[in-house]
N, C-alpha and C positions, 0 to 999 in steps of 0.2 A: 665438564668435558674431561677433566683430569681423571675422573673415575672411569669414563669410557675408554680412555687411553690405557689405563691400568688393566682393564678387562681385555682390551685388544692384545696387549703384550702377553698377558697370561694365556690367552687362547692360542696365540701364535706359538709360544714356547711349548704348550701342550701338544699342538699338532705336529711340529717338526721333530719332537722327541719321542713320538709314539710310533709303534710298529705299524699302525694303520696309515699314518702319514707317509712313512717310508714305502709301504706297499703301494699306496696310491701314486707316489712319484715314479716308482718303477713301472707301473702300468702305463702311466702317461708318456713314458719314454719308449716303452715296448710296442704299444699299439700303433703309433705312427710308423715306426720302423717296419713292423710286420706288414702294414698296409702298403708301404712303398715297395717292399720286397715282392709282395704278391702282384702288384701292378706291373712291376718290371718283368717278372717271370711271364705273366700273361702276354705282355707286349712282345717279348722275345720269342715266345712260342708262336704267336701269330705271324711274326716276321719270317721265322724259319719255315712255317707252313706255306707262306706266300712265295718265298724263294723256291721252295721245292716244287711248287706247282707252276713255276715259270712266270709268275706275275711280277709286275713292277712294284717298286717300293712306294708305299702310300704313307700319307701323313707327314708330320714334321721331320725335317732332317737336321734342324738345329733348334735349340731352346727346349729340348725334351725334359729338362729337369723341372720346369715350372709346374707341369701337370702332376709329376710325382710329388713335388713339394706340397701342392694344394691338397691332393688326395690324402697324403699322410697327415697333414695338419688338420684337415677336416675330420678324419677318423679320430684323432686324438681329442679334438674339441667336442666331438659327439659324446665321447666317454666323459669328458670334463663337465658337460652339461648335467649328466646324471650325478656325478660326484658332488658338484656344487649344490645341487638340489638336496641331496641326502645330507650334506654337511649343515646346510641351513635349517632343514627340517628337524634334525636331531639336536641342534644347538640349545634351544631353550627348554624344550620338552624333556630331553634327556637329562639336562643339568637340574631341572626341577625335580625329576624323579630321584636322582642320586643325592640331592641336597647341596650340590655345588652352587647352584644359583642362590639359594638362601644364604650360604656362606659369603658369596661375593657381595650381595646386597647389604649384609650385616657389616662387613669389614671395609669395603673399598669403593662401593658405587651405589648410586640410586637405582631404582628399577629401570628408569629410562636409560641411565648410563649403561646398565648391563645389556640392554637391547642394542643401543648404539655401538657399544664396543664390539659386540658380535657382528653387527651389520658392517662395521668397518673391515672385518675380516674378508668380506666379499671382494672388494677391489684388490686387496692383497693377494687373495687366492687366485683371482682371475689373471692378474699379472704373472703369477708363478706358472699357472697352467699354460698360458699363452707362450711363455718363454720355453718351458720344457717341451711342449709338443712341437713348437716351431723349430727348435734346434734339432730335435730327434728327426723330424721330417726332412730338414735341410741336409743334414749330414748323411742320412740314409739315401737321399736322392743323389748326392755326390758319389757315394760308394757304388750306387747302382749304375753310374756312368752318365747321369743326366748333366746337361750343361744349362747355364742360366743366361744365355745370350738372347739374341733376337729370335722370334718365332718365324722360321723360314721353311717354306714348302716349295719344292721345285724351283729353287733359286730365287723365290719371291718372298720378300719380307712382309709378313702380314701385320705383326705388331713388333715394335722394338722392345728390347729388354726394359728400357725406362718406362714405356707405356704399361708393361706388365707389372712392374714394381709399383707404379702409381695406382693401378687398379687393385693391387693387393692391399696397399695401405688404405685405400678408399673402402674396401670391403671389411677390413678389420675393425673399423670404427663401430658400426652397428652391431657386429658380432660381439665385441667386447662389452658394449652396453647391454646387450641381451643377456649375456652370461651373468653380469652383475645383478640384473633384475631377477634372474632365475634364483640366485642365492637369496635375495631379499624376499622373494615369494615364499621360499622354503621357510624362512625365518618367521614370516607372518603366520603360516600354517602351524608352525611349531608353537607360537604364542597362544594359539586358539585351541590346541589339542591337549587332551588329558595325559597323554603319554607319548613316548618317542615312536612306538610302533604305529599308532594311529596317525601321527604326524607324517611319518614316512609314507605310509599307504595312501593317505589323502593327497599329499603333494605329488607323488608319482602318478596317481590316478588322474589328477587334474591335468598334468602336462601331457600324459599319454592320450587322454580323451581329446585335448586340443589338437594334438598331432594328427589324430585320425580324422577329425572333422574340419580342420582349418581350411582345407581346400574347398569346402562347400560355401564359404563366405567370400571367395574371390579375393580381390585386392584389399578388402577390409581386414584381412588377416594381418596386414602389416601394422595395424594400430595396436596389436597385442605384442607385448614384450617377448613371449615365448617363440614367436615366429622368427625372431632375429637370432636365436641361439641355435647352433647346429644340433639336429636330432636325426633319428632314423628316417623320418619322413620330412626331409630337410627343405625348408623354404628360405633359409638364410642366404646372406650374400656369399658365403663360402661355396654354396652349390653353384651359383652363377659364375663365380670365379673359376671353378673347375672347367667350365666350358670356355671361358676366356683364355685360360692357360693352354687350351687345345686349339686356339686360334679360331674359335667360332665367333664370327663377326657380330652376331646378334646376341651374344651373351653379356651378362652384366645387368644389375638392377638399375632402374632409373634413379636420377638424383633425388627425386621426391621421396622414394622409398628409403634410400640411404639416409636421408635427413630425418625421416620418421623414426628410424631405428636409433639414430644418434640422440634425438631429442626426447621422444616419447618413452623409450625404455628406461632411461635414467629417471625421468619424472615419475614413472610408475614404481620404480624401485624406492624412491623417496616416500611415496605414499604408503607402500607396503611397510617400510620401517616405522613410519609415524603411527600407522594402525597397530603394528606389533607393540610399540611402546605404550600406546593407549590401552591395549588389551592387558598388558602386564601390570599396569597400574591398578586395574580393577579385579585382578585374579589373585587368589592366595598362592603363596609360594612355599 
């Protein structure tokens, strides 16, 4: 375990001191802010058009910041899904190609420790991207004039602010687990690939194909980790949360689906890491 922790520390230092890591952090802050800005501009334009045509004000009159927050956060996490997949897919295959993996195994860790150390980067990175994208979306929503009180329409409170916060926390559980599993999946593909290019192409192709066809399997899609991570064809809890933040009373995933994401995605991540460690023990480095 000490070898895995040494690998984790080395990987973290390498990431935070690299230009790639800094560029990724900037993008994770920028994308949610731009999404919030775009959403607020569109909403303002629609309101001006409605007033100009003599129509009544529609939609929420209070609590407008929640939808902006969720939209921005969701956009940032969609980018984070791709970044985590790429980081995991590059980890073993790229280091094997450059000789870094051989050096680590020779000096500080076993083969399994080298895999586990890189796998532990997954939770660390997920926490970082959740915090960065969440803060960027929140402050952007505040700057755009959104408030985070009750969801009120025509002087009627549809959801209280506490109910929205509870639903937000409820949704973040399976999303966080899904993102961790995405990173672990990339690591598994990396352990099986001959080079980083093949690992990247294979992992991205697998997730994109699932994104295209997951709707065909109906509710069974929630048994698969990738469904719980925000993507362009989003089926995660963040998509439903977007409707909830707009006071749609039928929005939100059932508890059974939320629990599937919380339980099955981490279990699948553990299986991916175990298979990656097994593959590394049998392959030359």
